[in-house]
C-alpha positions as CSV (number, residue, x, y, z in Angstrom):
1,M,0.0,0.0,0.0
2,S,1.3,3.5,-0.9
3,Q,2.7,5.6,1.9
4,I,2.3,8.8,-0.1
5,R,0.2,11.4,1.8
6,A,1.0,14.6,-0.1
7,L,1.6,15.9,-3.6
8,I,3.8,19.0,-4.4
9,F,3.3,20.8,-7.7
10,D,5.4,23.5,-9.5
11,F,3.4,26.4,-10.9
12,G,5.0,27.8,-14.1
13,G,5.4,25.0,-16.7
14,V,3.1,22.7,-14.8
15,L,-0.1,24.3,-13.5
16,M,0.3,27.4,-15.8
17,R,1.8,26.9,-19.3
18,T,2.4,29.0,-22.4
19,M,-0.3,28.2,-24.9
20,T,0.6,30.8,-27.5
21,D,3.5,33.1,-28.1
22,A,1.4,35.4,-30.3
23,P,1.4,38.4,-27.9
24,R,5.3,38.2,-27.7
25,R,5.6,38.0,-31.5
26,E,3.2,40.9,-31.9
27,F,5.2,43.0,-29.4
28,E,8.4,42.3,-31.4
29,R,6.7,43.2,-34.6
30,R,5.5,46.6,-33.2
31,M,9.0,47.3,-31.8
32,G,10.9,46.2,-34.9
33,L,12.6,43.4,-32.9
34,P,13.7,40.1,-34.5
35,P,11.5,37.1,-33.6
36,G,12.4,35.5,-30.2
37,R,14.3,38.6,-29.0
38,F,11.6,39.3,-26.2
39,D,12.0,35.8,-24.9
40,E,15.8,35.9,-25.1
41,V,16.1,39.2,-23.1
42,A,13.6,38.1,-20.5
43,Y,14.8,34.5,-19.9
44,Q,18.5,35.4,-19.9
45,S,18.1,38.4,-17.6
46,P,20.8,38.6,-14.9
47,L,18.1,39.9,-12.5
48,W,15.7,36.9,-12.7
49,D,17.2,34.9,-9.9
50,A,17.2,38.1,-7.7
51,T,13.6,38.6,-8.6
52,Q,12.7,35.0,-7.7
53,L,14.5,35.5,-4.3
54,G,12.4,38.6,-3.5
55,Q,15.4,40.9,-3.8
56,V,14.0,42.7,-6.9
57,T,10.3,43.4,-7.5
58,Y,8.4,42.2,-10.5
59,E,8.1,45.7,-11.8
60,Q,11.8,46.4,-11.4
61,F,12.6,43.2,-13.3
62,W,10.5,44.2,-16.2
63,Q,11.8,47.8,-16.1
64,D,15.3,46.3,-16.6
65,V,14.0,44.1,-19.5
66,G,12.5,47.1,-21.1
67,R,15.7,49.0,-20.7
68,R,17.7,46.3,-22.5
69,L,15.1,46.4,-25.3
70,G,15.6,50.2,-25.6
71,L,12.6,51.3,-23.6
72,D,12.5,53.8,-20.8
73,L,9.5,52.6,-18.7
74,S,7.9,53.7,-15.5
75,L,7.3,50.9,-12.9
76,E,3.6,50.8,-13.9
77,E,4.5,50.5,-17.6
78,A,7.1,47.8,-16.8
79,G,4.4,45.8,-15.0
80,K,2.3,46.0,-18.1
81,L,5.2,44.8,-20.2
82,G,5.5,41.7,-18.0
83,N,1.8,41.1,-18.3
84,T,2.1,41.2,-22.1
85,F,4.9,38.6,-21.9
86,W,2.8,36.2,-19.9
87,S,-0.5,36.9,-21.6
88,G,-0.3,33.7,-23.7
89,D,-0.2,31.5,-20.5
90,R,-3.2,29.6,-19.4
91,L,-4.1,27.6,-16.2
92,D,-4.5,23.9,-16.8
93,E,-8.1,23.5,-15.6
94,E,-8.1,19.7,-16.2
95,L,-5.0,19.4,-14.0
96,M,-6.6,21.6,-11.3
97,A,-9.7,19.4,-11.3
98,F,-7.4,16.4,-10.9
99,I,-5.7,18.0,-7.9
100,R,-9.1,18.8,-6.3
101,R,-10.2,15.1,-6.7
102,L,-7.0,14.0,-5.0
103,R,-7.7,16.4,-2.1
104,E,-11.2,14.9,-1.8
105,R,-9.5,11.5,-1.4
106,G,-7.5,12.8,1.6
107,Y,-4.2,13.8,0.0
108,R,-2.5,17.0,1.1
109,T,-1.4,19.3,-1.7
110,A,1.2,22.1,-2.0
111,M,2.4,24.5,-4.7
112,L,6.2,25.1,-4.6
113,S,7.3,27.7,-7.1
114,N,10.4,29.8,-8.0
115,A,8.6,33.1,-8.6
116,P,8.4,36.7,-7.5
117,S,6.5,37.4,-4.3
118,Y,3.5,38.6,-6.2
119,L,2.6,35.0,-7.2
120,C,0.6,34.4,-4.0
121,D,-1.7,37.2,-4.8
122,F,-1.8,36.1,-8.4
123,V,-2.8,32.6,-7.4
124,E,-5.5,34.0,-5.1
125,G,-6.8,36.0,-8.1
126,L,-7.0,32.8,-10.1
127,G,-9.2,31.3,-7.5
128,I,-6.9,28.3,-6.9
129,A,-5.2,29.2,-3.6
130,A,-7.7,27.2,-1.6
131,D,-6.9,24.1,-3.6
132,F,-3.6,23.8,-1.8
133,D,-2.9,23.2,1.8
134,V,0.5,25.0,1.5
135,L,1.8,27.7,-0.8
136,V,5.6,28.2,-0.9
137,V,6.9,30.9,-3.2
138,S,10.7,31.5,-3.4
139,G,10.2,35.3,-3.6
140,C,8.5,35.2,-0.2
141,E,11.0,32.8,1.4
142,G,14.3,34.1,0.1
143,V,15.4,30.6,-1.0
144,M,14.7,28.9,-4.3
145,K,14.8,25.5,-6.0
146,P,17.0,23.5,-6.3
147,D,18.2,24.5,-2.8
148,P,17.2,21.6,-0.5
149,A,16.1,24.1,2.1
150,I,13.0,25.1,0.2
151,Y,11.9,21.4,-0.2
152,R,12.4,20.8,3.5
153,L,10.4,23.9,4.3
154,T,7.5,22.7,2.1
155,L,7.6,19.2,3.7
156,E,7.6,20.7,7.2
157,R,4.6,22.9,6.5
158,L,2.8,19.9,5.0
159,G,3.6,17.9,8.1
160,V,5.0,14.9,6.1
161,A,8.3,13.1,5.7
162,P,10.1,13.2,2.3
163,V,9.1,9.6,1.4
164,E,5.4,10.6,2.1
165,A,5.3,13.2,-0.6
166,V,5.8,13.3,-4.4
167,F,7.1,16.3,-6.3
168,I,6.1,17.3,-9.9
169,D,8.2,19.9,-11.8
170,D,9.2,20.7,-15.4
171,R,12.9,21.3,-14.7
172,P,15.3,18.4,-14.5
173,E,17.6,20.1,-11.9
174,N,14.6,20.6,-9.6
175,I,13.6,17.0,-10.0
176,A,17.1,15.8,-9.2
177,A,17.3,18.0,-6.0
178,A,13.9,16.7,-4.8
179,R,15.2,13.1,-5.2
180,Q,18.3,14.0,-3.2
181,V,16.0,15.2,-0.4
182,G,14.3,11.8,-0.5
183,M,11.1,12.5,-2.4
184,P,9.8,10.5,-5.3
185,A,9.8,13.1,-8.1
186,V,8.9,13.2,-11.8
187,R,9.3,15.7,-14.6
188,F,6.0,17.0,-15.8
189,R,5.2,16.0,-19.3
190,G,1.4,16.3,-19.2
191,L,-1.5,15.0,-17.1
192,A,-1.8,11.7,-18.9
193,P,1.8,10.5,-18.1
194,L,1.5,12.0,-14.6
195,R,-1.6,10.0,-14.0
196,R,0.1,6.8,-15.1
197,W,3.2,7.5,-12.9
198,L,1.1,8.1,-9.8
199,R,-0.8,4.9,-10.3
200,E,2.6,3.1,-10.4
201,L,3.3,4.6,-7.0
202,G,0.0,3.2,-5.7
203,I,-1.9,6.5,-5.7
204,P,-5.5,6.0,-7.1
205,A,-5.2,8.7,-9.7
206,P,-8.7,9.7,-11.0
207,P,-9.2,8.6,-14.7
208,P,-9.8,11.1,-17.5
209,A,-13.3,12.1,-18.4
210,R,-14.4,10.2,-21.5
211,T,-17.0,12.2,-23.3
212,P,-18.0,11.7,-26.9
213,R,-17.4,14.7,-29.1
214,D,-19.9,15.6,-31.8
215,G,-18.9,16.5,-35.3
216,I,-15.5,14.8,-35.6
217,R,-14.6,14.1,-39.2
218,A,-10.8,13.4,-39.0
219,V,-8.2,11.9,-36.7
220,V,-4.7,13.2,-36.9
221,F,-1.9,10.9,-35.5
222,D,1.7,11.8,-34.6
223,W,4.4,9.2,-35.5
224,G,7.2,9.2,-32.9
225,G,5.8,8.4,-29.4
226,V,2.5,7.3,-30.9
227,L,2.8,4.9,-33.8
228,E,6.4,4.3,-32.9
229,A,7.5,3.7,-29.3
230,L,10.7,5.7,-28.8
231,P,13.7,4.7,-26.7
232,D,12.9,5.0,-23.0
233,D,14.8,6.8,-20.3
234,S,16.8,3.8,-19.3
235,Q,18.1,3.3,-22.8
236,V,19.1,7.0,-23.1
237,Q,20.9,6.8,-19.8
238,E,22.8,3.8,-20.9
239,W,23.9,5.5,-24.1
240,E,25.0,8.5,-22.0
241,R,27.0,6.2,-19.7
242,Q,28.7,4.6,-22.7
243,L,29.5,8.0,-24.2
244,S,30.6,9.4,-20.7
245,L,28.0,12.2,-21.0
246,E,26.4,14.0,-18.0
247,P,22.7,13.1,-17.4
248,G,20.4,14.8,-19.8
249,R,23.1,15.8,-22.3
250,L,22.2,13.3,-25.0
251,S,18.6,14.2,-25.1
252,A,19.4,17.9,-25.1
253,V,21.6,17.5,-28.1
254,L,19.5,15.0,-30.1
255,W,16.3,17.0,-29.7
256,G,17.7,20.5,-29.6
257,E,18.7,23.1,-32.1
258,D,19.9,20.7,-34.7
259,W,16.8,18.6,-34.5
260,E,14.7,21.7,-35.1
261,R,16.7,22.5,-38.2
262,L,16.4,19.0,-39.5
263,S,12.6,18.9,-38.9
264,L,12.2,22.2,-40.7
265,G,14.1,20.8,-43.8
266,E,17.0,23.2,-43.3
267,I,19.6,20.4,-43.0
268,D,19.5,16.7,-44.1
269,E,20.2,13.6,-41.9
270,A,23.9,13.5,-42.9
271,E,24.4,17.1,-41.8
272,Y,22.4,16.4,-38.6
273,A,24.6,13.4,-37.7
274,A,27.8,15.5,-38.3
275,S,26.5,18.3,-36.1
276,I,25.5,16.1,-33.2
277,A,28.8,14.2,-33.4
278,A,30.6,17.6,-33.0
279,R,28.4,18.6,-30.1
280,L,28.8,15.3,-28.3
281,G,32.6,15.2,-28.9
282,L,32.4,12.1,-31.1
283,P,35.4,11.4,-33.3
284,D,33.7,12.0,-36.7
285,A,30.4,12.3,-38.6
286,L,30.4,8.5,-39.1
287,A,30.2,8.1,-35.4
288,G,27.2,10.4,-35.3
289,E,25.6,8.3,-38.0
290,R,26.2,5.1,-36.0
291,L,24.7,6.7,-33.0
292,M,21.6,7.8,-34.9
293,A,21.3,4.3,-36.4
294,Q,21.4,2.9,-32.8
295,V,18.7,5.3,-31.6
296,R,16.4,4.5,-34.6
297,A,16.9,0.8,-34.1
298,A,15.6,1.1,-30.6
299,G,12.3,2.3,-31.9
300,R,9.4,-0.1,-32.1
301,L,6.3,0.0,-34.2
302,R,3.1,-0.2,-32.2
303,P,0.9,-2.6,-34.3
304,E,-2.2,-1.9,-32.3
305,V,-2.0,1.8,-33.2
306,L,-1.5,1.1,-36.9
307,A,-4.5,-1.2,-36.7
308,A,-6.5,1.6,-35.2
309,V,-5.5,3.8,-38.2
310,R,-6.7,1.1,-40.6
311,R,-10.0,0.7,-38.7
312,L,-10.8,4.4,-38.8
313,R,-10.1,5.0,-42.5
314,G,-13.3,5.2,-44.5
315,R,-15.4,6.5,-41.7
316,Y,-13.0,9.3,-40.9
317,R,-10.3,11.1,-42.7
318,V,-7.0,9.9,-41.2
319,A,-3.8,11.9,-41.3
320,L,-0.2,11.6,-40.1
321,L,1.2,14.9,-38.9
322,T,4.8,14.5,-37.8
323,N,7.9,16.6,-36.9
324,A,10.5,14.6,-38.8
325,S,13.3,14.6,-41.3
326,A,12.5,14.8,-45.0
327,E,13.9,11.3,-45.3
328,Q,11.3,9.8,-43.0
329,P,9.0,8.1,-45.6
330,A,11.9,6.1,-47.0
331,R,13.1,5.1,-43.5
332,L,9.6,3.9,-42.4
333,R,9.4,1.7,-45.5
334,E,12.8,0.2,-44.9
335,Q,12.5,-0.2,-41.1
336,Y,8.8,-1.1,-40.7
337,G,7.4,-1.8,-44.1
338,V,5.0,1.1,-43.6
339,D,4.1,3.2,-46.7
340,V,2.7,6.5,-45.3
341,A,1.1,7.4,-48.6
342,A,-0.9,4.2,-48.6
343,E,-1.7,4.0,-44.9
344,F,-3.0,7.6,-44.5
345,D,-5.4,9.9,-46.3
346,L,-2.9,12.7,-45.7
347,Y,0.8,12.8,-44.7
348,V,2.2,16.1,-43.4
349,N,5.9,16.2,-42.6
350,S,7.3,19.3,-41.0
351,A,10.5,19.1,-43.1
352,H,8.4,19.1,-46.3
353,V,6.3,22.1,-45.4
354,G,8.8,24.2,-43.5
355,L,6.5,24.3,-40.4
356,R,6.6,22.2,-37.2
357,K,4.4,21.5,-34.2
358,P,3.3,23.3,-32.1
359,D,3.2,26.2,-34.6
360,P,-0.6,26.7,-35.2
361,A,0.1,27.2,-38.9
362,I,0.9,23.5,-39.4
363,Y,-2.4,22.5,-37.7
364,N,-4.3,24.9,-39.9
365,L,-2.5,23.6,-43.0
366,T,-3.4,20.0,-42.0
367,A,-7.0,20.9,-41.5
368,E,-7.1,22.8,-44.8
369,R,-5.7,19.8,-46.7
370,L,-8.2,17.5,-45.0
371,G,-11.0,19.8,-46.0
372,I,-12.3,20.2,-42.5
373,A,-12.5,22.8,-39.7
374,L,-10.1,22.5,-36.7
375,A,-13.0,21.7,-34.4
376,E,-13.8,18.7,-36.6
377,A,-10.4,17.0,-35.9
378,V,-8.9,15.1,-33.0
379,L,-5.1,15.1,-32.6
380,V,-3.4,12.1,-31.0
381,D,0.1,13.2,-29.9
382,D,2.5,12.3,-27.1
383,L,4.0,15.8,-26.4
384,V,2.1,18.1,-24.0
385,R,3.2,21.2,-25.9
386,N,1.6,19.9,-29.1
387,V,-1.6,18.9,-27.4
388,D,-1.8,22.2,-25.5
389,R,-1.5,24.2,-28.7
390,A,-3.9,22.1,-30.6
391,R,-6.5,22.5,-27.9
392,F,-5.9,26.2,-27.7
393,I,-6.7,26.8,-31.3
394,G,-9.8,24.7,-31.2
395,M,-8.9,21.1,-32.0
396,H,-9.7,18.2,-29.9
397,A,-6.6,16.5,-28.6
398,I,-5.6,13.3,-26.7
399,Q,-2.1,13.0,-25.1
400,F,-0.9,9.5,-26.0
401,V,0.7,7.5,-23.2
402,E,0.2,3.8,-24.1
403,P,-2.0,2.0,-26.6
404,E,-4.7,0.5,-24.4
405,E,-5.5,3.7,-22.3
406,S,-5.0,6.2,-25.1
407,L,-6.9,4.3,-27.8
408,G,-9.7,3.8,-25.3
409,E,-9.8,7.6,-24.8
410,L,-9.9,8.0,-28.6
411,W,-12.7,5.5,-29.0
412,A,-14.7,7.3,-26.3
413,C,-14.0,10.7,-28.0
414,L,-15.4,9.3,-31.2
415,G,-18.3,7.6,-29.5
416,L,-17.1,4.1,-30.4
417,A,-16.7,1.0,-28.4
418,G,-13.2,-0.5,-28.4
419,D,-14.4,-3.7,-30.1
420,E,-16.8,-1.9,-32.5
421,E,-16.4,-2.4,-36.2
422,V,-15.7,0.9,-37.8
């Protein structure tokens, strides 16, 4: 029986996440700034840690950001600049409902956030402060994650031992620190995988609501993480050990800047392999190609998901929307014998169209090519950022975790029984 009595959640990146960067891009357009400059100046500010420790106010922080963008702002104007920056963020209402149900079952809950002191008032304004037994904000305490002291403070206020609490955060260094303190901890990748992890710990995590959606005409599947099971954390850790890399380094390189360029069609797979070889300190491009072959060989086709694609075709338009290299179709034929042109009504590859998820433009393009409205499609994708953006612009979306649970959620969304002939 589980000994867990409490759950501790981060705020930004977990409870509150960025659903659209449109307000930031519009600000940059008005100011004549290059795309991404607003994010760069804000996130790389030398004052951010001091702000999160309560040494600098929210308004003073944004006044400094404005100054580095060439603006001379009053404190009031600076506060409005900060509000513009965060205006694309939204509270995860489904996650909050999940937390409330856990509290009803007797679990204590806490929010532990690295944030300016104003966050307590902000959370109160959102109407969610009462959903937590304890609120710990670094700007009010003068200490921040990953300092062990702030975890111990949270545990003390909850009245539980480290082994009696679980910690959920979006940053690897904060997860590692929580584990050092003695808490089970997991990196937040969405409610669906969180629910599964909690069940593995013996916590009776409430299941998702399964409500049929009217008017669905198309189902859009992702490839990696959905039709293909990707290498798990233990495999990645073993490769890191073999390559003498620090934890997290391999994933950061494989799925970082070079992957983005590859999936936008700006470089090919040979250039990608050469670049990651250089970044990882491998002897040559050939070593990079061997590593990539090893990573791809660890993938596994999920036949039950491919069977679902085949069942749905005819009654629904079925698409494959994937962030991938331009060479993906040939690789899938060679590795799995899957012809994407034959298996799907529509195949949209980010490298072919120069757009990638979660850019709303690629969802709109997919809907346009399917001949449907966004609200007439359901996306099945494993990444929370892709699911978030799809839902934000009006699509239905299911975060894929594993075939039985996620396909069951899809059948329910479509109003079908799992054994029903389509």
